[in-house]
C-alpha positions in Angstrom: 167.7 115.6 60.8 168.3 112.1 59.4 169.1 110.9 62.9 166.0 112.3 64.3 163.9 110.6 61.7 165.6 107.2 62.4 165.1 107.6 66.1 161.4 108.2 65.6 161.1 105.1 63.4 163.1 103.0 65.8 159.9 102.8 68.0 157.7 100.6 65.7 154.0 100.9 66.6 151.2 99.6 64.5 148.8 102.5 64.9 145.2 102.5 63.7 144.7 105.1 60.9 143.5 108.6 61.9 140.4 109.6 60.1 140.5 113.2 58.9 137.4 115.4 58.4 134.4 115.9 60.5 135.9 118.5 62.8 136.7 116.1 65.7 140.5 115.7 65.6 142.2 115.5 69.0 145.6 116.5 70.3 146.3 112.8 70.9 145.6 112.0 67.2 148.0 114.7 66.1 150.7 113.1 68.3 149.9 109.7 66.9 150.5 110.9 63.3 153.4 113.2 63.9 155.4 110.9 66.3 154.1 107.4 65.9 153.6 107.6 62.1 149.9 106.6 62.2 148.5 106.7 58.7 145.9 109.2 57.6 142.6 108.6 55.8 140.2 111.3 54.6 136.5 110.6 55.3 134.6 110.1 52.0 132.0 112.7 53.0 134.8 115.2 53.4 136.1 114.4 49.9 132.6 115.0 48.5 132.3 118.2 50.4 135.6 119.5 49.0 134.5 118.6 45.5 131.2 120.4 45.9 133.0 123.6 47.1 135.5 123.3 44.2 132.6 123.0 41.7 131.3 126.3 43.1 134.7 127.9 42.6 134.8 126.8 39.0 131.4 128.3 38.5 132.6 131.7 39.9 135.6 131.5 37.6 133.4 130.8 34.6 131.3 133.8 35.5 134.5 135.9 35.8 133.5 137.1 39.2 136.0 139.4 41.1 136.9 137.3 44.2 139.9 137.8 46.4 142.5 135.1 45.7 140.6 133.7 42.8 140.8 136.5 40.3 142.8 139.1 42.2 146.3 139.5 43.6 147.1 139.1 47.3 147.6 141.4 50.3 148.1 145.0 49.0 147.4 143.7 45.5 143.9 142.6 46.4 142.4 145.2 44.0 144.5 144.0 41.0 142.4 141.8 38.7 144.0 138.7 37.3 142.7 137.2 34.0 141.8 133.5 33.7 144.8 132.8 31.5 147.2 133.8 34.3 145.5 131.9 37.1 148.1 129.1 37.3 151.0 131.5 37.1 149.4 133.5 39.9 149.3 130.5 42.2 152.9 129.3 41.6 154.2 132.8 41.9 152.4 133.1 45.2 154.1 130.0 46.5 157.6 130.8 45.3 157.5 134.4 46.4 156.2 133.6 49.9 158.7 130.9 50.5 160.9 133.3 52.6 161.5 131.1 55.6 164.9 131.4 57.4 166.7 129.5 60.1 167.1 125.9 60.9 164.4 123.5 59.7 161.6 122.4 61.9 161.9 118.8 63.3 160.2 116.2 61.2 157.6 115.5 63.9 156.6 119.2 63.8 156.3 119.2 60.0 154.2 116.0 60.0 151.9 117.7 62.5 151.7 120.8 60.2 150.8 118.6 57.2 148.1 116.8 59.2 146.5 120.0 60.4 146.5 121.5 56.9 144.8 118.4 55.6 142.2 118.5 58.3 141.5 122.2 57.8 141.1 121.8 54.0 138.9 118.7 54.5 136.3 120.9 56.2 135.3 122.0 52.7 135.4 125.8 53.0 138.6 126.4 51.1 137.7 125.6 47.5 140.7 123.4 46.8 140.5 120.3 44.6 140.2 117.1 46.7 143.1 115.5 44.8 145.5 118.1 46.1 144.5 117.4 49.7 144.7 113.7 49.0 148.2 114.1 47.7 149.2 115.9 50.9 147.8 113.0 52.9 149.7 110.6 50.7 152.9 112.5 51.4 152.3 112.0 55.1 151.6 108.3 54.7 154.7 107.7 52.5 156.9 109.9 54.7 157.7 112.7 52.3 158.3 115.6 54.7 158.9 119.1 53.4 161.9 121.0 54.7 160.4 124.1 56.4 162.6 126.8 58.0 161.3 127.6 61.5 161.5 131.4 61.3 159.7 133.9 59.1 156.0 133.9 60.1 154.2 136.8 61.6 151.2 134.6 62.4 148.7 137.1 60.8 147.7 136.0 57.3 148.3 132.6 58.8 151.8 131.1 58.6 152.5 132.2 55.1 156.2 131.7 54.8 156.5 128.3 56.4 153.4 126.9 54.7 154.8 128.1 51.4 157.8 125.8 51.9 155.3 122.9 52.5 153.4 123.8 49.3 156.6 123.9 47.2 157.0 120.2 47.6 153.4 119.5 46.4 154.3 121.2 43.1 157.7 119.3 42.9 159.9 122.1 44.1 161.6 123.0 47.4 163.2 120.3 49.5 161.9 117.3 51.5 163.1 114.5 53.7 162.4 111.0 52.4 163.1 108.3 54.9 165.5 110.7 56.6 167.4 111.8 53.6 167.2 115.5 52.5 166.5 115.7 48.8 165.1 118.1 46.2 161.3 118.1 46.6 160.6 116.7 43.1 163.1 113.8 43.7 161.6 113.0 47.1 158.1 112.8 45.5 159.3 110.6 42.7 161.1 108.2 45.0 157.8 107.9 47.0 155.9 107.2 43.8 154.0 110.5 44.0 153.2 112.9 41.2 153.3 116.7 41.9 150.3 118.8 41.0 149.8 122.0 39.1 147.9 124.4 41.3 144.7 126.0 40.0 142.8 129.1 41.1 142.6 129.7 44.8 144.7 126.5 45.6 148.0 128.2 46.4 146.2 130.6 48.8 144.3 127.7 50.4 147.5 125.9 51.1 149.4 128.7 52.8 146.7 130.9 54.4 146.2 129.3 57.8 147.5 128.9 61.4 148.7 125.3 61.1 152.4 126.0 61.9 151.8 127.8 65.2 149.1 125.3 66.1 151.3 122.2 65.2 154.2 123.5 67.3 151.8 124.4 70.1 150.0 121.1 70.0 153.1 119.0 70.5 154.4 121.4 73.2 151.1 121.3 75.0 151.0 117.5 74.9 154.5 117.4 76.4 153.6 120.0 79.0 150.6 118.0 80.2 152.9 115.1 80.8 155.4 117.4 82.4 152.8 118.5 85.0 152.6 114.9 86.1 156.3 114.6 86.3 156.4 117.7 88.4 154.2 116.1 90.9 156.5 113.0 90.9 159.6 115.1 91.4 158.2 117.1 94.4 157.0 113.8 95.9 160.5 112.3 95.9 162.0 115.5 97.1 159.5 115.9 99.9 160.4 112.4 101.2 164.1 113.1 101.0 163.5 116.3 103.0 161.1 114.7 105.6 158.3 116.8 104.2 155.2 117.6 106.2 152.3 115.5 104.7 149.6 117.7 106.2 150.0 120.3 103.5 148.7 117.9 100.9 145.6 116.8 102.9 142.4 116.9 100.9 140.6 119.1 103.4 142.8 122.1 102.5 142.3 121.7 98.8 138.6 121.0 99.0 137.9 124.5 100.2 139.9 126.2 97.4 138.5 124.0 94.6 140.8 124.8 91.6 140.8 121.6 89.7 144.5 121.5 89.0 145.4 122.2 92.6 143.3 119.3 93.8 144.7 117.0 91.2 148.3 117.8 92.1 147.6 117.3 95.8 145.9 114.0 95.2 148.9 112.9 93.0 151.4 113.7 95.8 149.3 111.8 98.3 149.1 108.8 96.0 152.8 108.9 95.2 153.9 109.1 98.8 151.3 106.6 100.1 152.9 104.3 102.6 156.0 106.6 103.1 157.8 106.4 106.3 159.9 109.4 105.4 157.1 111.9 105.2 156.4 113.5 108.6 153.3 114.8 110.5 152.9 118.5 111.3 155.0 119.3 114.3 157.0 116.0 114.2 160.1 117.6 112.8 158.8 121.0 111.9 155.4 122.8 111.8 155.6 123.7 108.1 157.8 123.4 105.0 159.1 126.1 102.6 156.8 127.2 99.8 158.5 125.1 97.1 157.3 122.0 99.0 154.2 123.1 100.8 152.7 125.2 98.0 153.5 122.7 95.2 149.9 121.8 94.6 148.9 125.4 94.3 151.8 126.2 91.9 151.6 123.0 89.9 147.8 123.2 89.9 147.8 126.7 88.4 149.9 125.4 85.5 147.6 122.4 85.1 144.5 124.7 84.9 146.3 126.8 82.3 147.2 123.8 80.3 143.6 122.6 80.3 142.6 126.0 78.8 145.4 125.9 76.3 144.5 122.3 75.2 140.9 123.4 74.6 142.0 126.4 72.5 144.3 124.1 70.4 141.6 121.6 69.7 139.2 124.3 68.6 141.9 125.6 66.2 142.9 122.2 65.0 139.3 121.7 63.7 138.8 125.2 62.3 138.8 126.6 58.8 141.5 129.4 58.9 142.2 130.5 55.4 140.9 133.3 53.3 138.5 133.8 51.5 136.1 131.1 52.9 133.5 129.7 50.6 129.9 129.0 51.8 128.2 127.1 49.0 124.8 126.8 50.7 124.7 130.6 51.2 126.1 131.3 47.7 128.7 133.5 49.4 132.5 134.0 49.5 133.6 135.9 52.5 137.0 137.6 52.9 137.4 137.7 56.6 140.1 137.2 59.2 140.1 133.6 60.4 143.8 133.3 59.5 144.7 135.7 62.3 146.7 133.8 65.0 145.7 135.8 68.0 143.7 133.0 69.8 146.8 130.7 69.6 149.3 133.5 70.2 147.8 134.3 73.6 147.5 130.6 74.4 151.2 130.0 73.5 152.3 132.9 75.8 150.3 131.3 78.5 151.9 127.9 77.8 155.4 129.5 78.1 154.6 131.0 81.5 152.9 127.8 82.7 155.8 125.5 81.8 158.4 128.0 83.1 156.8 128.0 86.5 157.0 124.3 86.8 160.8 124.6 86.2 161.1 127.7 88.4 159.7 126.0 91.6 161.6 122.8 90.8 164.9 124.6 90.8 164.1 125.9 94.3 163.6 122.4 95.5 167.0 121.4 93.9 168.6 124.1 96.0 167.0 122.7 99.2 168.3 119.3 98.4 171.9 120.4 97.9 172.2 123.2 100.4 173.0 121.9 103.9 171.6 125.0 105.5 168.1 124.2 104.0 167.8 120.5 104.8 168.2 118.2 107.7 171.4 116.0 107.8 172.0 115.6 104.1 175.7 116.1 103.2 176.6 119.3 101.4 175.8 119.0 97.7 174.9 115.4 98.2 178.5 114.1 98.3 180.3 112.3 101.2 183.7 113.7 100.3 182.9 117.5 100.1 185.8 119.7 99.3 187.7 117.1 97.3 184.5 116.4 95.4 181.7 118.8 94.4 178.9 116.4 94.0 175.7 118.1 92.8 176.9 121.6 93.4 176.9 122.6 89.7 173.7 120.7 89.0 171.9 123.5 90.8 173.9 126.1 88.7 172.7 124.4 85.5 169.1 124.3 86.7 169.3 128.0 87.7 170.8 128.9 84.3 168.0 127.1 82.4 165.3 128.7 84.6 166.8 132.1 84.0 166.7 131.4 80.2 163.1 130.5 80.5 162.3 133.8 82.2 163.6 135.6 79.2 161.9 133.3 76.7 158.6 133.7 78.6 158.2 137.3 77.7 155.0 137.4 75.6 155.4 137.4 71.9 151.8 138.4 71.3 152.1 141.9 72.7 154.3 142.8 69.7 153.0 143.7 66.2 154.8 145.0 63.1 152.6 146.0 60.2 153.3 144.3 56.9 152.1 144.2 53.2 151.9 147.9 52.7 150.1 148.3 56.0 147.2 146.2 54.8 148.2 143.7 57.5 148.5 146.3 60.2 148.1 144.0 63.3 149.9 140.6 63.5 149.9 138.0 66.2 153.5 136.7 66.3 151.8 133.4 67.3 154.4 131.2 65.7 157.2 132.9 67.6 155.2 132.4 70.8 154.8 128.7 69.9 158.4 128.1 69.2 159.4 129.8 72.5 156.9 127.7 74.4 158.3 124.5 72.9 161.8 125.5 74.0 160.6 126.3 77.5 158.9 123.0 77.8 162.1 121.2 76.8 164.1 123.3 79.3 161.6 122.4 82.0 162.1 118.7 81.4 165.9 119.3 81.9 165.3 121.0 85.3 162.9 118.3 86.5 165.4 115.7 85.4 168.0 117.4 87.7 165.5 117.4 90.6 164.7 113.7 90.1 168.4 112.7 90.2 169.1 115.0 93.2 166.1 113.5 94.9 167.3 110.0 94.2 170.8 110.8 95.5 169.3 112.3 98.6 167.2 109.2 99.2 170.4 107.2 99.1 171.5 109.0 102.2 168.1 108.2 103.9 166.8 104.7 103.2 165.0 103.9 99.9 163.1 101.1 101.7 161.2 103.9 103.5 159.8 105.5 100.4 156.1 105.5 99.4 154.6 103.2 96.7 154.9 105.7 93.8 158.2 107.2 94.9 159.7 103.7 95.2 158.8 103.1 91.6 160.4 106.5 90.6 163.5 105.8 92.6 164.0 102.3 91.2 163.5 103.4 87.6 165.9 106.3 88.1 168.5 104.0 89.5 168.0 101.5 86.6 169.0 104.3 84.2 171.5 106.2 86.3 173.6 104.7 89.2 174.2 106.7 92.4 177.1 109.2 92.3 179.7 107.8 94.6 182.6 109.8 93.2 182.6 112.9 91.0 181.7 112.2 87.4 180.3 114.1 84.4 176.6 114.6 85.1 175.4 116.2 81.9 174.7 112.9 80.1 172.9 111.6 83.2 170.5 114.5 83.1 170.0 114.1 79.4 169.1 110.4 79.8 166.5 111.1 82.5 165.0 114.0 80.6 164.6 111.9 77.4 163.1 109.0 79.5 160.6 111.5 81.0 159.6 112.9 77.6 158.9 109.5 76.0 157.2 108.1 79.1 153.5 108.8 79.8 154.1 108.6 83.6 150.4 108.3 84.5 150.2 105.1 82.3 153.6 103.8 83.3 152.9 104.0 87.0 149.3 103.0 87.0 149.9 99.6 88.7 151.4 101.2 91.8 149.9 104.7 92.1 147.0 106.4 90.4 148.0 109.8 89.2 145.9 112.1 87.1 
């Protein structure tokens, strides 16, 4: 984990602060804070709103009202009254007992996203937490104190209780945290950052852990990467199409105008822009009448994933700006409502959709890899893209690797949201499994980058057997950048590292911005 932290910091960017509160946070802002270390400021009006709500909570406590989470136990113990003298003990017991996460820790960028989303949700002013606790959480972000949060253990129903409890532990000086890449006891990390832990008061422990911020954070970063992946998929099919003398007519605007799915039209337009000026693309009937589906239907397949990603991004931005704990406090209505905003079902379904959408981008890419390396499926390319077949295997096993990853994705894409295991004495009798869905989606997106990296390198190798000078404007840019990173394969060598380099380049490169001078892709 220390290495990951250092790698992220090795890309210094002076980011403008992200203002929290007001319900207008975007996916891009989450990325800026989690990956680029933009600082966080809480809007003064949000601080005032949190104070007003907290004052109302104190009033309820003074009146000894029976309110879930303030003066009662939790879950199955919601009918157990807790006296005022035990309020602090109740909160710390909640955090300690719920810190039941297991497995490897989440990456630092994910935890930073979790922290930001928790700050944003609390800053909406419906949770009853003291402003100073939320400000401390923001200070932890700004001073790079990152709680160690195990990635497994959430059912995604009463929010992400277990992982968020590990976050809350550090706020009270317990648990573990990374400070500038070093894993330390939570209290020590806070002290080294010049921060003082808090003692949680009534409702505050519950406010910190009752929400969907873990599944939403994981999903937000995965969705951001998948949106970029969709552009890379259009790039990969463009290079492959030229290497295979693809029929350009399939991408003509007329076809896509009369089936007006937005994503389909965008992908077709991207392919046209990337291959503009190509002398390798062919006209219908010049070499063949039509191509295989993995080429001809790329706009339809890629476009369906694009439309799904647009839906998913919308759901995530709604969730990012929602109050998702329990109970919620409505001061103007003089009402405390114990409801179900913590239930992760809206994100759980979106994450399963994200898994399928990203898996399909990899699925069709692997079929194009097969066409590039299989001499029975292409025209005049050497078997497995090597000139010394038999003695050398070339890209034979590259297709194996792509097929293996695609198969793994098919298993991972089985929806998590269709499962439910009751918990808390059957009080929580339907759960979302949204965090499992988000973690699976993130893995599938990473796998898809690996498959597309294989396709890009196979495409570049195939173009070496054609003539790179005949490529289109965008595909020339692609080919040249691939070759700057990875030389052509002239004799057998270990390819694993080559694929990793290209995949990492793709992940860190916003391809639409990078290529904007030569080809406009959307």
